[in-house]
DSSP file (Angstrom, degrees, kcal/mol; ACC not computed):
  #  RESIDUE AA STRUCTURE BP1 BP2  ACC     N-H-->O    O-->H-N    N-H-->O    O-->H-N    TCO  KAPPA ALPHA  PHI   PSI    X-CA   Y-CA   Z-CA
    1    1 A Q              0   0    0      0, 0.0    26,-2.8     0, 0.0     2,-0.5   0.000 360.0 360.0 360.0 136.9  143.2  -48.0   29.9
    2    2 A V  E     -A   26   0A   0     24,-0.2     2,-0.5    96,-0.1    24,-0.2  -0.987 360.0-154.7-116.3 127.5  143.5  -51.3   28.1
    3    3 A Q  E     -A   25   0A   0     22,-2.5    22,-2.3    -2,-0.5     2,-0.4  -0.877  11.1-165.2-100.9 133.0  140.3  -53.0   27.0
    4    4 A L  E     -A   24   0A   0    112,-0.5   114,-0.5    -2,-0.5     2,-0.4  -0.969   7.6-174.5-122.0 134.1  140.6  -56.8   26.5
    5    5 A V  E     -A   23   0A   0     18,-1.8    18,-2.7    -2,-0.4     2,-0.2  -0.987  10.4-154.4-130.3 122.4  138.1  -59.0   24.8
    6    6 A E  E     +A   22   0A   0     -2,-0.4     2,-0.3    16,-0.2    16,-0.2  -0.546  19.0 164.7 -88.9 155.9  138.4  -62.8   24.6
    7    7 A S  E     +A   21   0A   0     14,-2.1    14,-2.8    -2,-0.2   113,-0.1  -0.969  40.5  69.3-158.3 166.6  136.9  -65.0   22.0
    8    8 A G        +     0   0    0     -2,-0.3    11,-0.3     1,-0.3    14,-0.0   0.427  61.1 134.0 101.4   1.2  137.2  -68.6   20.7
    9    9 A G        +     0   0    0     12,-0.1     2,-0.3     9,-0.1    -1,-0.3  -0.247  22.9 120.5 -73.8 171.5  135.7  -70.5   23.6
   10   10 A G  E     -d  122   0B   0    111,-0.8   113,-2.8   110,-0.1     2,-0.4  -0.985  59.7 -50.6 163.9-169.3  133.2  -73.3   23.1
   11   11 A L  E     +d  123   0B   0     -2,-0.3     2,-0.3   111,-0.2   113,-0.2  -0.840  53.3 163.8 -99.1 132.9  132.3  -76.9   23.5
   12   12 A V  E     -d  124   0B   0    111,-2.5   113,-2.1    -2,-0.4     2,-0.1  -0.998  35.5-110.0-148.0 150.0  134.7  -79.5   22.5
   13   13 A Q  E >   -d  125   0B   0     -2,-0.3     3,-2.6   111,-0.2    73,-0.2  -0.401  51.3 -81.0 -78.0 156.9  135.2  -83.2   23.2
   14   14 A A  T 3  S+     0   0    0    111,-2.4    73,-0.2     1,-0.3    -1,-0.1  -0.268 120.6  29.2 -53.8 138.0  138.1  -84.5   25.3
   15   15 A G  T 3  S+     0   0    0     71,-3.1    70,-0.7     1,-0.3    -1,-0.3   0.166  99.7 113.7  93.4 -17.3  141.2  -84.7   23.3
   16   16 A G    <   -     0   0    0     -3,-2.6    70,-2.6    70,-0.2     2,-0.3  -0.022  57.6-118.4 -79.5-173.1  140.2  -81.8   21.0
   17   17 A S        +     0   0    0     67,-0.2     2,-0.3    68,-0.2    67,-0.2  -0.894  21.8 179.0-130.0 153.4  141.6  -78.4   20.5
   18   18 A L  E     - B   0  83A   0     65,-2.1    65,-3.4    -2,-0.3     2,-0.5  -0.981  16.4-147.6-144.7 151.5  140.6  -74.8   20.8
   19   19 A R  E     - B   0  82A   0     -2,-0.3     2,-0.3   -11,-0.3    63,-0.2  -0.963  14.8-157.8-121.6 118.1  142.4  -71.5   20.2
   20   20 A L  E     - B   0  81A   0     61,-2.4    61,-2.4    -2,-0.5     2,-0.3  -0.687   6.6-161.0 -87.8 142.5  141.5  -68.6   22.4
   21   21 A S  E     -AB   7  80A   0    -14,-2.8   -14,-2.1    -2,-0.3     2,-0.4  -0.928   8.5-165.7-120.5 148.7  142.1  -65.0   21.3
   22   22 A C  E     -AB   6  79A   0     57,-1.9    57,-2.1    -2,-0.3     2,-0.5  -0.921   9.9-161.6-136.5 112.5  142.3  -61.9   23.3
   23   23 A A  E     -AB   5  78A   0    -18,-2.7   -18,-1.8    -2,-0.4     2,-0.3  -0.781   6.8-152.4 -97.9 130.6  142.2  -58.6   21.5
   24   24 A A  E     +A    4   0A   0     53,-3.0     2,-0.3    -2,-0.5   -20,-0.2  -0.730  16.9 171.8-101.8 147.5  143.4  -55.4   23.1
   25   25 A S  E     +A    3   0A   0    -22,-2.3   -22,-2.5    -2,-0.3     2,-0.5  -0.928  46.7  37.9-143.8 171.4  142.3  -51.9   22.4
   26   26 A G  E    S+A    2   0A   0     -2,-0.3   -24,-0.2   -24,-0.2     3,-0.1  -0.764 112.0  25.4  88.2-131.5  142.8  -48.5   23.9
   27   27 A R  S    S-     0   0    0    -26,-2.8   -24,-0.1    -2,-0.5    -2,-0.1  -0.385 103.6 -93.9 -62.7 141.8  146.4  -48.0   25.2
   28   28 A T        -     0   0    0      1,-0.1    -1,-0.1   -26,-0.1    -3,-0.1  -0.278  26.7-148.9 -59.5 144.4  148.8  -50.2   23.3
   29   29 A F  S >  S+     0   0    0      1,-0.2     3,-1.8    45,-0.1    -1,-0.1   0.416  71.2 102.9 -95.2   3.1  149.4  -53.5   25.1
   30   30 A R  T 3  S+     0   0    0      1,-0.3    -1,-0.2    44,-0.1    44,-0.1   0.837  78.8  51.6 -56.9 -36.6  153.0  -53.9   23.8
   31   31 A P  T 3  S+     0   0    0      0, 0.0     2,-0.3     0, 0.0    -1,-0.3   0.607 100.3  87.2 -74.5  -8.6  154.5  -52.8   27.2
   32   32 A Y  S <  S-     0   0    0     -3,-1.8    68,-0.2    21,-0.2     2,-0.2  -0.704  72.3-133.9 -97.4 137.4  152.4  -55.3   29.0
   33   33 A S  E     -E   99   0B   0     66,-2.8    66,-3.0    -2,-0.3     2,-0.4  -0.580  31.3-143.3 -69.8 151.5  153.0  -59.0   29.9
   34   34 A M  E     -EF  98  51B   0     17,-2.6    17,-2.7    64,-0.2     2,-0.3  -0.943  18.4-175.1-123.5 143.6  149.8  -60.9   29.2
   35   35 A G  E     -EF  97  50B   0     62,-2.4    62,-2.2    -2,-0.4     2,-0.4  -0.922  18.5-141.4-133.8 158.9  148.4  -63.8   31.0
   36   36 A W  E     +EF  96  49B   0     13,-3.2    12,-2.4    -2,-0.3    13,-1.6  -0.987  23.7 175.0-116.0 130.2  145.5  -66.3   30.8
   37   37 A F  E     -EF  95  47B   0     58,-2.9    58,-2.5    -2,-0.4     2,-0.3  -0.796  11.3-155.8-122.4 168.0  143.6  -67.4   33.9
   38   38 A R  E     -EF  94  46B   0      8,-2.3     8,-2.9    -2,-0.3     2,-0.3  -0.989   5.1-168.1-146.8 158.5  140.6  -69.6   34.4
   39   39 A Q  E     -E   93   0B   0     54,-1.9    54,-2.5    -2,-0.3     6,-0.1  -0.993   4.8-165.9-150.9 135.8  137.9  -70.0   37.0
   40   40 A T    >   -     0   0    0     -2,-0.3     3,-2.0     4,-0.3    52,-0.1  -0.797  49.2 -71.3-115.4 164.8  135.2  -72.6   37.8
   41   41 A P  T 3  S+     0   0    0      0, 0.0     3,-0.1     0, 0.0    -1,-0.1  -0.253 118.0   9.4 -56.0 131.2  132.2  -72.0   40.1
   42   42 A G  T 3  S+     0   0    0      1,-0.3     2,-0.3    -3,-0.0    -3,-0.0   0.497 110.9  98.0  81.5   1.6  133.3  -71.9   43.8
   43   43 A K  S <  S-     0   0    0     -3,-2.0    -1,-0.3     1,-0.0     2,-0.1  -0.834  76.4-103.0-122.1 159.5  136.9  -71.8   43.1
   44   44 A E        -     0   0    0     -2,-0.3     2,-0.3     1,-0.1    -4,-0.3  -0.438  45.8 -94.7 -76.5 153.9  139.5  -69.1   42.9
   45   45 A R        -     0   0    0     -6,-0.1     2,-0.3    -2,-0.1    -6,-0.2  -0.555  49.6-155.1 -69.1 127.9  140.8  -67.8   39.6
   46   46 A E  E     -F   38   0B   0     -8,-2.9    -8,-2.3    -2,-0.3     2,-0.1  -0.803  16.4-106.5-114.4 150.7  144.0  -69.7   38.7
   47   47 A F  E     +F   37   0B   0     61,-0.3   -10,-0.2    -2,-0.3     3,-0.1  -0.416  35.7 167.3 -70.2 141.3  146.9  -69.0   36.6
   48   48 A V  E     -     0   0B   0    -12,-2.4    13,-2.1     1,-0.4     2,-0.3   0.693  59.8 -24.2-119.1 -52.5  147.1  -70.9   33.3
   49   49 A A  E     -FG  36  60B   0    -13,-1.6   -13,-3.2    11,-0.2    -1,-0.4  -0.986  50.2-165.3-160.5 158.6  149.9  -69.2   31.2
   50   50 A A  E     -FG  35  59B   0      9,-1.9     9,-2.3    -2,-0.3     2,-0.4  -0.988   4.3-161.8-149.2 155.5  151.7  -65.9   30.7
   51   51 A V  E     -FG  34  58B   0    -17,-2.7   -17,-2.6    -2,-0.3     7,-0.2  -0.999  25.3-120.3-137.0 135.5  154.0  -64.3   28.1
   52   52 A T    >   -     0   0    0      5,-2.3     3,-1.5    -2,-0.4   -20,-0.1  -0.192  37.9 -96.2 -70.0 167.8  156.3  -61.3   28.7
   53   53 A S  T 3  S+     0   0    0      1,-0.3   -21,-0.2   -22,-0.2    -1,-0.1   0.839 125.6  45.6 -60.4 -35.1  155.9  -58.1   26.7
   54   54 A S  T 3  S-     0   0    0    -23,-0.1    -1,-0.3     1,-0.0    20,-0.1   0.622 108.0-122.8 -78.4 -13.1  158.6  -59.1   24.1
   55   55 A G  S <  S+     0   0    0     -3,-1.5    -2,-0.1     2,-0.2    17,-0.1   0.504  80.5 119.0  78.2   5.8  157.2  -62.6   23.8
   56   56 A G        +     0   0    0      1,-0.1     2,-0.4    -5,-0.0    -3,-0.1   0.707  68.1  42.9 -78.0 -19.8  160.6  -63.9   24.8
   57   57 A N        -     0   0    0      2,-0.0    -5,-2.3    -5,-0.0     2,-0.3  -0.986  63.1-174.8-132.8 137.4  159.5  -65.8   27.9
   58   58 A T  E     -G   51   0B   0     -2,-0.4     2,-0.3    -7,-0.2    -7,-0.2  -0.915   4.1-164.6-127.1 153.7  156.5  -67.9   28.6
   59   59 A Y  E     -G   50   0B   0     -9,-2.3    -9,-1.9    -2,-0.3     2,-0.3  -0.990   6.3-175.8-140.4 145.2  155.2  -69.6   31.7
   60   60 A Y  E     -G   49   0B   0     -2,-0.3   -11,-0.2   -11,-0.2     2,-0.2  -0.972  30.4-109.9-141.7 148.9  152.6  -72.3   32.2
   61   61 A R    >>  -     0   0    0    -13,-2.1     3,-1.3    -2,-0.3     4,-1.1  -0.522  41.4-112.4 -70.7 153.7  150.9  -74.1   35.1
   62   62 A D  T 34 S+     0   0    0      1,-0.3     3,-0.5     2,-0.2    -1,-0.1   0.852 112.6  59.7 -58.6 -36.7  152.1  -77.6   35.4
   63   63 A S  T 34 S+     0   0    0      1,-0.2    -1,-0.3     3,-0.0   -15,-0.0   0.654 113.5  37.5 -72.6 -15.8  148.8  -79.3   34.5
   64   64 A V  T X> S+     0   0    0     -3,-1.3     3,-2.6   -16,-0.2     4,-2.2   0.504  82.9 125.2-110.7  -8.7  148.8  -77.5   31.0
   65   65 A Q  T 3< S+     0   0    0     -4,-1.1     4,-0.1    -3,-0.5   -16,-0.0  -0.316  82.5  13.4 -57.7 130.6  152.6  -77.7   30.2
   66   66 A G  T 34 S+     0   0    0      2,-0.5    -1,-0.3     1,-0.1     3,-0.1   0.275 125.3  62.1  82.6  -9.7  153.0  -79.4   26.9
   67   67 A R  T <4 S+     0   0    0     -3,-2.6    17,-1.8     1,-0.2     2,-0.3   0.693  98.7  49.4-110.1 -36.8  149.4  -79.1   25.9
   68   68 A F  E  <  -C   83   0A   0     -4,-2.2    -2,-0.5    15,-0.2     2,-0.4  -0.782  61.1-165.2-108.8 147.6  148.8  -75.3   25.8
   69   69 A T  E     -C   82   0A   0     13,-2.3    13,-2.8    -2,-0.3     2,-0.4  -0.985   4.7-157.5-136.1 125.9  150.8  -72.7   24.1
   70   70 A I  E     +C   81   0A   0     -2,-0.4     2,-0.3    11,-0.2    11,-0.2  -0.817  22.6 161.1 -99.3 139.4  150.6  -68.9   24.7
   71   71 A S  E     -C   80   0A   0      9,-1.8     9,-3.3    -2,-0.4     2,-0.4  -0.977  21.4-148.4-151.6 161.9  151.7  -66.5   22.1
   72   72 A R  E     -C   79   0A   0     -2,-0.3     2,-0.6     7,-0.3     7,-0.2  -0.992   9.1-156.6-139.6 146.5  151.3  -62.9   21.1
   73   73 A H  E > > -C   78   0A   0      5,-3.3     5,-1.5    -2,-0.4     3,-1.5  -0.835  10.0-174.6-120.9  92.1  151.2  -60.8   18.0
   74   74 A N  G > 5S+     0   0    0     -2,-0.6     3,-0.8     1,-0.3    -1,-0.1   0.767  77.7  68.7 -64.2 -25.4  152.1  -57.3   18.9
   75   75 A A  G 3 5S+     0   0    0      1,-0.3    -1,-0.3    -3,-0.1   -45,-0.0   0.860 115.4  27.1 -61.5 -33.2  151.4  -56.0   15.4
   76   76 A N  G < 5S-     0   0    0     -3,-1.5    -1,-0.3     2,-0.2   -52,-0.2   0.150 107.9-118.3-115.9  20.7  147.7  -56.6   16.0
   77   77 A D  T < 5 +     0   0    0     -3,-0.8   -53,-3.0    -4,-0.3     2,-0.4   0.871  68.7 133.3  50.9  44.9  147.5  -56.3   19.7
   78   78 A T  E   < -BC  23  73A   0     -5,-1.5    -5,-3.3   -55,-0.2     2,-0.4  -0.971  39.3-164.9-129.5 138.7  146.4  -59.9   20.2
   79   79 A V  E     -BC  22  72A   0    -57,-2.1   -57,-1.9    -2,-0.4     2,-0.3  -0.967  16.1-157.7-118.8 143.0  147.5  -62.7   22.5
   80   80 A Y  E     -BC  21  71A   0     -9,-3.3    -9,-1.8    -2,-0.4     2,-0.4  -0.827  16.6-157.0-119.5 154.4  146.5  -66.3   21.9
   81   81 A L  E     -BC  20  70A   0    -61,-2.4   -61,-2.4    -2,-0.3     2,-0.5  -0.869  12.3-162.2-128.7 102.7  146.1  -69.5   23.9
   82   82 A Q  E     -BC  19  69A   0    -13,-2.8   -13,-2.3    -2,-0.4     2,-0.6  -0.717  10.8-166.2 -85.0 122.8  146.3  -72.6   21.8
   83   83 A M  E     +BC  18  68A   0    -65,-3.4   -65,-2.1    -2,-0.5     2,-0.3  -0.944  11.0 172.9-118.4 118.1  144.9  -75.5   23.7
   84   84 A N        +     0   0    0    -17,-1.8   -67,-0.2    -2,-0.6   -68,-0.2  -0.823  61.0  25.2-118.7 160.5  145.5  -79.1   22.6
   85   85 A G  S    S-     0   0    0    -70,-0.7    -1,-0.2    -2,-0.3   -69,-0.2   0.903  83.5-161.4  56.6  43.5  144.6  -82.4   24.3
   86   86 A L        -     0   0    0    -70,-2.6   -71,-3.1    -3,-0.2   -70,-0.2  -0.258   6.9-161.3 -64.3 144.2  141.8  -80.8   26.2
   87   87 A K    >   -     0   0    0    -73,-0.2     3,-2.7   -72,-0.1     4,-0.3  -0.845  32.4-108.5-120.4 154.4  140.5  -82.6   29.2
   88   88 A P  G >  S+     0   0    0      0, 0.0     3,-2.2     0, 0.0    36,-0.4   0.878 117.1  63.3 -52.0 -38.6  137.3  -82.3   31.2
   89   89 A E  G 3  S+     0   0    0      1,-0.3    -3,-0.0    -3,-0.0     0, 0.0   0.566  89.1  68.7 -68.0  -4.0  139.1  -80.6   34.0
   90   90 A D  G <  S+     0   0    0     -3,-2.7    -1,-0.3     2,-0.0     2,-0.2   0.486  70.4 121.4 -84.2  -3.5  140.1  -77.8   31.7
   91   91 A T    <   +     0   0    0     -3,-2.2     2,-0.3    -4,-0.3    32,-0.2  -0.412  41.1 106.6 -62.2 126.3  136.4  -76.8   31.7
   92   92 A A  E    S- H   0 122B   0     30,-2.2    30,-2.9    -2,-0.2     2,-0.6  -0.974  75.9 -80.1-177.2 169.8  136.3  -73.1   33.0
   93   93 A I  E     -EH  39 121B   0    -54,-2.5   -54,-1.9    -2,-0.3     2,-0.4  -0.894  48.9-147.6 -85.4 125.9  135.8  -69.5   32.1
   94   94 A Y  E     -EH  38 120B   0     26,-3.0    26,-2.0    -2,-0.6     2,-0.4  -0.847  15.4-171.2-106.1 133.1  139.1  -68.3   30.7
   95   95 A Y  E     -E   37   0B   0    -58,-2.5   -58,-2.9    -2,-0.4     2,-0.3  -0.940  12.8-147.3-121.7 142.6  140.2  -64.7   31.2
   96   96 A C  E     -E   36   0B   0     -2,-0.4    21,-2.2   -60,-0.2     2,-0.3  -0.805  22.1-177.3-102.9 154.8  143.1  -62.8   29.7
   97   97 A A  E     -EI  35 116B   0    -62,-2.2   -62,-2.4    -2,-0.3     2,-0.4  -0.972  19.4-132.1-149.5 157.2  144.8  -60.1   31.7
   98   98 A A  E     -EI  34 115B   0     17,-2.1    16,-2.7    -2,-0.3    17,-1.4  -0.940  21.9-179.0-120.6 138.2  147.5  -57.5   31.3
   99   99 A S  E     -E   33   0B   0    -66,-3.0   -66,-2.8    -2,-0.4    14,-0.2  -0.974  32.2-146.7-137.3 147.6  150.4  -56.8   33.7
  100  100 A R  S    S+     0   0    0     12,-0.5     2,-0.2    -2,-0.3    13,-0.1   0.477  75.8 103.0 -85.0  -3.3  153.3  -54.3   33.9
  101  101 A I        -     0   0    0     11,-0.4   -68,-0.3   -68,-0.1    -2,-0.2  -0.552  47.5-176.6 -86.0 143.1  155.3  -57.1   35.6
  102  102 A E        +     0   0    0     -2,-0.2     2,-0.5   -50,-0.1    -1,-0.1   0.502  50.1 104.6-112.6  -9.8  158.0  -59.1   33.7
  103  103 A M     >  -     0   0    0      1,-0.1     4,-2.0     2,-0.0     3,-0.4  -0.630  64.5-141.7 -85.5 128.0  159.0  -61.5   36.3
  104  104 A G  H  > S+     0   0    0     -2,-0.5     4,-0.7     1,-0.2    -1,-0.1   0.867  97.6  53.6 -56.0 -43.0  157.7  -65.1   35.8
  105  105 A G  H >4 S+     0   0    0      1,-0.2     3,-0.9     2,-0.2    -1,-0.2   0.922 113.2  43.7 -60.5 -41.6  157.1  -65.9   39.5
  106  106 A L  H >4 S+     0   0    0     -3,-0.4     3,-2.2     1,-0.2     6,-0.3   0.830 101.9  67.0 -73.9 -29.7  155.0  -62.8   39.9
  107  107 A L  H 3< S+     0   0    0     -4,-2.0    -1,-0.2     1,-0.3    -2,-0.2   0.653  89.9  65.9 -67.7 -11.1  153.1  -63.3   36.7
  108  108 A R  T << S+     0   0    0     -3,-0.9     2,-0.5    -4,-0.7   -61,-0.3   0.543  87.9  84.1 -81.8  -8.2  151.5  -66.4   38.2
  109  109 A G  S X  S-     0   0    0     -3,-2.2     3,-1.6     1,-0.1     4,-0.1  -0.852  70.4-150.1-101.8 127.9  149.7  -64.2   40.7
  110  110 A R  G >  S+     0   0    0     -2,-0.5     3,-1.5     1,-0.3    -1,-0.1   0.740  90.5  71.1 -66.9 -21.7  146.5  -62.6   39.6
  111  111 A N  G 3  S+     0   0    0      1,-0.3    -1,-0.3    -5,-0.1    -4,-0.1   0.644  88.4  64.2 -70.4 -11.4  147.0  -59.6   41.9
  112  112 A W  G <  S+     0   0    0     -3,-1.6   -12,-0.5    -6,-0.3     2,-0.4   0.430  83.8  94.0 -90.4   5.0  149.7  -58.4   39.7
  113  113 A Y    <   -     0   0    0     -3,-1.5   -14,-0.2   -14,-0.2     3,-0.1  -0.799  50.2-172.5-100.9 136.3  147.4  -57.8   36.7
  114  114 A E        +     0   0    0    -16,-2.7     2,-0.4    -2,-0.4   -15,-0.2   0.840  68.7  41.9 -92.8 -38.5  145.8  -54.4   36.0
  115  115 A Y  E     -I   98   0B   0    -17,-1.4   -17,-2.1  -112,-0.0     2,-0.3  -0.896  62.7-174.1-122.1 140.6  143.4  -55.2   33.2
  116  116 A W  E     -I   97   0B   0     -2,-0.4  -112,-0.5   -19,-0.2   -19,-0.2  -0.958  16.9-134.7-132.7 148.5  141.0  -58.1   32.7
  117  117 A G        -     0   0    0    -21,-2.2  -112,-0.2    -2,-0.3     3,-0.1  -0.285  33.6-105.5 -87.6-174.1  138.7  -59.2   30.0
  118  118 A Q        -     0   0    0   -114,-0.5  -113,-0.1     1,-0.2   -23,-0.1   0.669  61.8-118.0 -88.4 -16.9  135.2  -60.5   30.5
  119  119 A G        -     0   0    0    -23,-0.1     2,-0.3   -26,-0.0   -24,-0.2   0.005  14.5-123.2  98.7 154.3  136.0  -64.2   29.9
  120  120 A T  E     - H   0  94B   0    -26,-2.0   -26,-3.0  -113,-0.1     2,-0.3  -0.997  25.4-119.1-138.1 138.1  135.1  -66.9   27.5
  121  121 A Q  E     - H   0  93B   0     -2,-0.3  -111,-0.8   -28,-0.2     2,-0.5  -0.557  24.2-172.1 -81.1 131.1  133.6  -70.2   28.4
  122  122 A V  E     -dH  10  92B   0    -30,-2.9   -30,-2.2    -2,-0.3     2,-0.5  -0.992   4.6-175.8-121.4 127.0  135.4  -73.4   27.5
  123  123 A T  E     -d   11   0B   0   -113,-2.8  -111,-2.5    -2,-0.5     2,-0.6  -0.982   6.5-167.5-125.3 125.3  133.6  -76.7   28.1
  124  124 A V  E     -d   12   0B   0     -2,-0.5     2,-0.3   -36,-0.4  -111,-0.2  -0.961  10.2-154.7-116.6 120.8  135.2  -80.0   27.5
  125  125 A S  E      d   13   0B   0   -113,-2.1  -111,-2.4    -2,-0.6    -2,-0.0  -0.699 360.0 360.0 -93.9 145.5  132.9  -83.1   27.4
  126  126 A S              0   0    0     -2,-0.3    -1,-0.1  -113,-0.2  -113,-0.1   0.407 360.0 360.0 -88.8 360.0  134.2  -86.5   28.3
């Protein structure tokens, strides 16, 4: 079992920045690719970004490309999502998740993830 705990969410004005963290415990998360997803009320949880287990490959949804950066620090079992240039449409609950999959195309699908955190709220005001 891998336990994931997100932090770093909050309220920010449009154009601002936040850095989300996801700390893993239990089984080491080093063999896992890590992803960030987000969800708003009444909508399906959507892919935001993913990084492979080595950190060598990253993937983003089109709407956050160039604004968000995913990274991981295997030494302290933490994955980050740096979010710059935030927009009101980025408002959501953000979840991190762990997957044994390494292929970028599959990492965009939430069904390939085994473990999920409880989420952290991000609210961007206009």
